[in-house]
C-alpha positions in Angstrom: -18.2 34.9 1.0 -15.1 34.6 -1.1 -12.1 33.3 0.9 -13.9 30.4 2.6 -15.3 28.9 -0.6 -12.0 29.3 -2.3 -10.2 27.6 0.5 -12.7 24.8 0.4 -12.2 24.4 -3.3 -8.4 24.5 -3.0 -8.5 21.9 -0.2 -10.8 19.6 -2.3 -8.5 19.9 -5.4 -5.5 19.2 -3.2 -7.1 16.0 -1.9 -8.3 14.7 -5.3 -6.2 12.0 -6.9 -4.5 13.2 -10.0 -6.4 10.7 -12.1 -9.8 12.2 -11.1 -8.6 15.7 -11.5 -7.5 15.1 -15.0 -10.8 13.3 -15.7 -12.7 16.4 -14.4 -10.8 18.8 -16.6 -11.3 16.6 -19.7 -15.0 16.2 -19.0 -15.3 20.0 -18.5 -13.6 20.7 -21.9 -15.7 18.1 -23.7 -18.9 19.5 -22.2 -18.0 23.1 -23.2 -17.2 22.1 -26.7 -20.4 20.1 -27.3 -22.4 22.9 -25.6 -20.8 25.6 -27.8 -21.5 23.6 -31.0 -25.2 23.1 -30.0 -25.6 26.7 -28.9 -25.3 28.0 -32.5 -28.4 26.3 -34.0 -30.3 26.6 -30.7 -29.8 30.4 -30.7 -32.0 30.7 -33.9 -35.0 29.4 -32.1 -37.7 31.9 -31.2 -37.7 33.6 -27.8 -37.6 32.6 -25.0 -36.1 29.2 -26.2 -33.4 30.9 -28.2 -32.1 32.7 -25.0 -32.5 29.8 -22.5 -31.6 26.6 -24.3 -28.0 27.4 -25.4 -27.0 28.1 -21.8 -29.1 25.2 -20.4 -27.5 22.8 -22.9 -24.0 24.0 -22.1 -24.6 23.4 -18.4 -26.2 20.0 -19.0 -23.3 18.7 -21.2 -20.7 20.1 -18.8 -22.3 18.2 -16.0 -22.7 15.0 -18.1 -19.1 15.3 -19.3 -17.6 15.6 -15.8 -19.9 12.9 -14.4 -19.1 10.4 -17.1 -15.3 11.0 -17.0 -15.2 10.8 -13.2 -17.2 7.6 -13.1 -15.0 6.0 -15.7 -11.7 7.6 -14.6 -10.2 4.3 -13.3 -11.1 2.4 -16.4 -9.8 5.2 -18.7 -6.5 5.3 -16.7 -6.1 1.6 -16.9 -6.8 1.6 -20.6 -4.3 4.4 -21.2 -1.6 2.6 -19.1 -2.1 -0.6 -21.2 -2.4 1.2 -24.5 -0.5 0.0 -27.5 0.9 1.9 -30.5 1.7 0.8 -34.0 5.3 0.7 -35.3 5.2 -0.5 -38.9 3.5 -3.9 -38.9 4.4 -4.7 -35.3 2.4 -3.7 -32.2 4.6 -2.7 -29.3 3.4 -2.1 -25.7 3.7 1.5 -24.4 5.8 2.2 -21.3 4.0 1.4 -18.1 2.8 4.2 -15.9 4.4 4.7 -12.5 3.0 2.6 -9.6 3.2 3.2 -5.9 2.8 1.3 -2.6 0.8 2.6 0.3 2.3 2.0 3.7 0.2 1.1 6.8 1.1 2.4 10.3 1.9 -1.2 11.4 4.6 -1.6 8.8 6.1 1.8 9.6 6.3 1.0 13.3 7.7 -2.5 12.6 10.8 -0.9 11.1 11.8 -3.7 8.7 10.5 -1.7 5.7 13.6 0.5 6.1 16.0 -2.5 5.5 13.8 -3.8 2.7 13.9 -0.4 0.9 17.7 -0.2 1.3 18.1 -3.5 -0.6 16.8 -2.0 -3.8 14.3 -4.8 -4.5 11.5 -2.3 -4.6 11.6 0.2 -7.5 8.3 2.1 -6.9 7.7 5.0 -4.6 6.5 4.3 -1.1 3.5 6.6 -0.2 2.3 7.4 3.3 -1.1 9.0 3.5 -1.4 11.9 5.9 -4.1 10.1 8.0 -1.6 7.1 8.5 1.1 9.5 9.6 -1.3 11.1 12.1 -2.1 7.7 13.5 1.7 7.0 14.0 2.0 10.4 15.7 -1.0 9.7 17.9 0.7 6.4 19.0 3.9 8.3 19.7 2.0 10.7 22.0 0.3 7.9 23.9 0.4 7.8 27.7 1.4 4.1 27.5 5.2 3.7 27.6 5.3 0.8 25.2 3.0 2.4 22.6 4.9 5.7 22.9 8.2 4.0 22.2 6.8 2.1 19.2 5.3 5.2 17.8 8.5 7.2 18.1 10.4 4.4 16.5 8.0 4.6 13.6 8.5 8.3 13.2 12.3 7.9 13.3 12.2 5.1 10.7 10.1 7.3 8.4 12.4 10.3 8.8 15.5 8.1 8.0 13.7 6.6 5.0 12.8 10.0 3.6 16.4 11.1 3.8 18.4 8.0 2.9 16.1 5.5 1.2 17.0 4.1 -2.2 13.4 4.5 -3.3 11.4 7.7 -2.9 9.2 8.1 0.2 6.3 10.5 -0.1 3.6 12.0 2.1 0.3 12.5 0.4 -2.8 14.5 1.6 -5.2 12.4 -0.4 -8.1 11.3 1.9 -11.4 9.6 2.0 -13.5 12.2 3.9 -16.7 10.1 4.4 -14.8 7.3 6.2 -13.5 7.6 9.8 -11.5 4.4 10.3 -7.9 4.6 9.2 -7.9 1.0 7.8 -11.0 1.6 5.8 -9.6 4.8 4.4 -6.4 3.0 3.4 -8.2 0.2 1.6 -10.6 2.6 -0.3 -7.7 4.9 -1.3 -5.7 1.9 -2.6 -8.8 0.8 -4.6 -9.0 4.3 -6.1 -5.3 4.5 -7.0 -5.2 0.8 -8.1 -2.1 0.2 -6.0 -1.1 -2.4 -3.3 -1.0 -1.8 0.5 2.0 -2.9 2.6 1.1 -4.0 6.1 1.7 -6.4 9.0 -1.9 -6.2 10.2 -3.7 -9.5 9.8 -7.2 -8.0 9.9 -6.3 -5.3 7.4 -4.7 -8.0 5.2 -7.9 -10.0 5.0 -10.2 -7.0 4.6 -8.1 -5.7 1.7 -8.0 -9.1 0.0 -11.8 -9.4 0.2 -12.2 -6.0 -1.5 -9.8 -6.9 -4.3 -6.8 -4.8 -3.1 -3.3 -6.4 -3.4 -1.6 -6.8 -0.1 2.2 -6.9 0.5 2.8 -8.5 3.9 6.3 -8.1 5.4 5.8 -11.2 7.6 5.1 -13.3 4.6 8.1 -11.9 2.9 10.3 -12.7 5.9 9.0 -16.3 5.9 9.6 -16.6 2.2 13.3 -15.6 2.4 14.2 -17.8 5.4 17.0 -20.3 4.9 15.6 -23.7 3.9 17.2 -26.8 5.4 16.5 -30.3 4.2 16.5 -33.4 6.3 20.0 -34.7 6.7 21.7 -31.2 6.5 23.7 -29.9 9.4 24.2 -26.5 11.1 25.1 -25.0 14.5 22.6 -23.7 16.9 22.6 -22.3 20.5 20.5 -24.2 22.9 18.8 -21.6 25.1 15.9 -23.4 26.9 14.0 -26.6 27.3 11.2 -27.6 25.0 7.7 -29.0 25.8 9.3 -32.4 26.3 11.8 -32.3 29.2 14.4 -34.0 26.9 14.2 -31.4 24.2 16.4 -28.3 23.8 15.2 -25.3 21.9 17.3 -22.8 19.9 16.6 -20.2 17.2 18.2 -19.3 13.9 19.1 -15.8 13.0 15.9 -15.3 11.1 13.8 -16.4 14.1 13.1 -20.0 13.0 12.6 -22.3 16.1 14.8 -25.3 16.2 13.7 -28.2 18.5 16.6 -30.6 19.3 15.9 -34.0 20.7 17.9 -35.1 23.8 19.5 -31.7 24.2 17.9 -30.2 27.3 21.1 -30.8 29.3 23.1 -28.8 26.7 21.5 -25.4 27.5 23.9 -22.5 27.0 26.1 -24.4 24.5 26.5 -24.2 20.8 26.2 -27.6 19.2 26.1 -29.2 15.7 22.7 -30.6 14.9 21.3 -32.7 12.0 17.8 -31.9 10.6 15.3 -34.7 10.9 12.1 -33.0 9.8 10.6 -29.6 9.0 7.0 -28.5 9.9 5.3 -25.4 8.5 2.8 -23.9 11.0 0.6 -20.8 11.0 3.3 -19.2 13.2 6.1 -20.0 10.8 8.5 -22.8 10.1 9.8 -25.2 12.8 12.9 -27.4 12.4 13.3 -30.6 14.4 16.8 -31.9 14.7 19.1 -34.2 16.7 22.6 -33.7 18.0 25.3 -34.9 15.5 
């Protein structure tokens, strides 16, 4: 009768976002203050109203205070984060509140997030919800060899990042209890925290964008930082296979960009100098067409 309710309350408090917890406390204090002020005049009413109304009004205003503050917690948090203060006759913006980025299981398993974090370009904490970590662990325990290797690589990447990453990597127990799917949990949690999600999952990318959640896609980042060659420029490439046309040779740059070289099928296994003729942007990435110099 005592320990189980207390454990349940403790678990719920642990899972609540800090923003909502602060809103509940503020609403509780405001409700108690208003209830106490109204209890003084209400206590002078004749019985039984004088005995019942003070307590009833206090409970009512506590409930109203908590409900209103919880419903408007995100708006109040956004207002406070963008608040301004006066300094003489000039208005100066207040320091911005700390942001975070939620990591999806796909980006953890991919592993490139470790290298991105080491570059120092990201200056906000990377947060892994417990349900995402459980999904990676489930993949690592899979009976399929390929899935098991990928899952274990994700756990290794996460362990190294927590020890050596330039930016802090945190594990959070915040959860969306009424939702079962991990992707749905992640999107709803990101909406509550007003933070972006980093992923490689195409479907999660589209669902998050539809619901107004900012998405950071590692694949899009990789395409954005690829070396750009213009027609007429030259570089070296290894010809490793034939193209669709029997006369074409195909090679790849270090960033994975495909290079199709005309009249180079007989040069397989060799490194040659090529000149760019045209560049095509496709859904799969950038393709470079070239000719031997």
